[in-house]
C-alpha positions, 0 to 999 in steps of 0.5 A: 070422200070414202077412206078404207081403214082395213081390208082382207081379201078373204082365205083360201076357197072363200077368197075373193077373185082378183078382178073384183077386189080390184075394183074394191080396192077403188073405194079408197077416195070414191065418193058416199051417199046417203039417202033415207032409203038407200046408202051408195059407194061410189069407186073412183072408177064410178063401180058402185055398192049399193044397199037398200035400207028395206033390205035388213039383214040384221039389227044389233047394239052395235051395228044394222047390216042391210043386204047390199049388190056390188052391181057390175062389180060382180062377185057374191052377195054383199052385206053392208054394216052401218057401225052405230057407235062410230059415226061414217063408219061402215063394214062390206063383208061377204056373207060367208065369214073366211071371205073378203071384209073392208072396214072403211070411213067417209069425211063429210060427204054430204046425206041427201034426200029423195024428197024434192020438197026438201031443198038438201038436194039429190045426188045425181050423175050429169053430163052435157049431151048435144043434138044429136046425141041426145037423138040417139039417147032417145031412140035408143031408150025407145026402142030398148037398146039401152036399159030404159028409166022409170019416170023418177030416174032420169031428168034434163036441164035443155034450152042452153045456148049452143042447143044441148042439154044437161041430162042429169042420172038418178045414181043406180039407174045411171050404173045400170044404163052405162052397163047395157051401152057396154052390152050393146056395143059388145053385142056388136049393135054399134058397128051395125049402125052408119053411124057407129062413131057417134054411138061410141062418142055416145057412150064415151060422153055418158061413161064420162058423167060426174056427179053432183048435188042437185040442190032443186031437183023438181026444177029439173024436166022429166025425161020423155021416155020411162019405163013401167014400175 
């Protein structure tokens, strides 16, 4: 679990606006995960801050700093400091010195690997969809109404007694999907349909997905709709 140790919203013109700041405050009690390629901080409202480890901004004796993204939170580009001599301590900050800074730690969240050949597991979001919801998800992804995943970003486990399936979403893709669903809803796509209630039910179900650690991701089925790299 993430714990905020210190926080400053910034000074004067560099002060981070209240809306993204309040979302960042929801990191307290959120979930941390780190893979070989990325670092992810997930808030209690399922917003996320991510850093791609390929995008190194600075590497010193004290810390390694990555360029990060606040994704659906909004706001300026962010820097993520990983403190080398204090295990589990990170700093989220703006590129501008007088802007916001958040010092945080995590206590025992698991590091996971994206290598399916390991037994460590893969951190993902999951939700259970019934037959009607599965059909709507397939249609929306096939026609591009929602953001289409790459092949390694969505999986399924079907054959449940009630005919439903559990859908597993790669963490970054999940946030991208939720954002695209909300955009479609705001643009009136749901209300144009005769089955608008069903579309809203699908949105609420996906929004209610929970984070899980998949022990054997290689045993899941690849979802049959994906885009190209």
